[in-house]
C-alpha positions as CSV (number, residue, x, y, z in Angstrom):
1,X,-19.1,-11.6,0.7
2,X,-15.6,-10.9,-0.5
3,X,-12.9,-12.0,2.0
4,X,-10.0,-9.8,2.9
5,X,-7.6,-12.8,3.2
6,X,-6.6,-15.4,0.6
7,X,-4.3,-18.4,0.5
8,X,-0.5,-17.5,0.5
9,X,-1.1,-14.0,2.0
10,X,1.2,-12.8,4.7
11,X,-1.0,-12.0,7.7
12,X,-0.6,-10.9,11.3
13,X,-2.8,-12.2,14.2
14,X,-4.6,-9.3,15.8
15,X,-6.4,-11.1,18.7
16,X,-5.9,-14.2,20.8
17,X,-3.0,-16.0,22.4
18,X,-0.8,-15.6,19.3
19,X,-1.4,-11.9,18.9
20,X,1.4,-10.2,17.0
21,X,2.6,-13.3,15.3
22,X,3.0,-13.3,11.5
23,X,2.6,-16.2,9.1
24,X,1.4,-17.4,5.7
25,X,-2.2,-18.5,5.1
26,X,-2.1,-22.2,4.3
27,X,-5.8,-22.7,3.9
28,X,-9.1,-20.6,4.0
29,X,-12.3,-22.2,5.1
30,X,-15.0,-19.8,4.0
31,X,-18.0,-21.8,5.3
32,X,-16.6,-21.9,8.8
33,X,-15.0,-18.4,8.5
34,X,-11.7,-19.8,9.6
35,X,-8.1,-19.7,8.3
36,X,-5.1,-21.9,8.9
37,X,-1.9,-19.8,9.4
38,X,1.6,-21.3,9.3
39,X,3.1,-21.5,12.8
40,X,0.1,-20.0,14.6
41,X,-2.3,-21.6,17.1
42,X,-0.2,-24.8,17.4
43,X,-1.9,-27.6,19.4
44,X,-0.9,-31.1,20.4
45,X,-2.9,-34.0,19.0
46,X,-2.8,-37.5,20.4
47,X,-2.8,-39.7,17.3
48,X,-3.4,-43.4,17.1
49,X,-1.2,-45.4,14.7
50,X,-2.6,-45.5,11.2
51,X,-1.5,-46.2,7.6
52,X,-0.5,-42.5,7.2
53,X,1.5,-42.4,10.5
54,X,2.3,-45.9,11.7
55,X,4.2,-44.5,14.7
56,X,1.2,-42.6,16.1
57,X,1.9,-40.6,19.3
58,X,1.6,-36.9,20.2
59,X,2.1,-34.5,17.2
60,X,2.0,-30.7,17.0
61,X,0.0,-29.1,14.3
62,X,-1.6,-25.7,13.4
63,X,-5.3,-25.4,14.1
64,X,-7.7,-22.9,12.4
65,X,-8.4,-19.5,13.9
66,X,-11.3,-17.1,13.1
67,X,-11.0,-14.9,10.0
68,X,-11.7,-11.8,12.0
69,X,-8.6,-12.3,14.1
70,X,-6.1,-11.9,11.2
71,X,-5.2,-8.9,9.0
72,X,-2.9,-8.7,5.9
73,X,0.5,-7.1,6.5
74,X,1.6,-3.9,4.9
75,X,4.9,-2.2,6.0
76,X,5.1,-4.7,8.9
77,X,1.8,-3.6,10.4
78,X,-1.8,-4.9,10.1
79,X,-3.9,-3.2,7.4
80,X,-7.5,-3.1,6.3
81,X,-8.4,-4.1,2.7
82,X,-10.2,-2.2,0.1
83,X,-11.5,-3.7,-3.2
84,X,-10.9,-1.5,-6.1
85,X,-12.2,-1.8,-9.7
86,X,-9.8,-0.3,-12.1
87,X,-10.7,1.5,-15.4
88,X,-9.9,-1.6,-17.5
89,X,-12.4,-3.6,-15.5
90,X,-9.9,-5.6,-13.3
91,X,-10.7,-5.9,-9.6
92,X,-7.8,-6.0,-7.1
93,X,-7.3,-5.9,-3.3
94,X,-5.6,-2.8,-2.0
95,X,-4.1,-2.2,1.4
96,X,-5.6,0.8,3.1
97,X,-2.2,1.5,4.7
98,X,0.0,2.7,1.8
99,X,-2.3,1.8,-1.0
100,X,-0.3,-1.1,-2.5
101,X,-1.9,-4.0,-4.2
102,X,-2.2,-7.2,-2.2
103,X,-1.8,-10.4,-4.3
104,X,-2.9,-11.0,-7.9
105,X,-6.0,-9.6,-9.6
106,X,-9.3,-11.0,-8.4
107,X,-11.1,-10.4,-11.8
108,X,-9.3,-10.1,-15.1
109,X,-9.5,-7.0,-17.3
110,X,-12.2,-6.7,-20.0
111,X,-11.0,-7.0,-23.6
């Protein structure tokens, strides 16, 4: 199934404690149907000292949220996404609000 959100998209959280916050998608986890959004769903983790972080301690980091709780942003508001196949064979994501293209082409044009 095609996903409405991809890495580096600007999204807005539509449900949950962080509702209304905007951020960039850092990572998409399709098998778990979750996304990691910059500055959203921040939790504290108690980390033991390790080679990567010799200090250890309590750190704050973003945790994944469900894919259905985010929507791409168009004109500062959440929008649904349509998938459009153009006449040249290229496939793109288009915002339902305003009709502008979201991100790069998903499928290149036929030659």
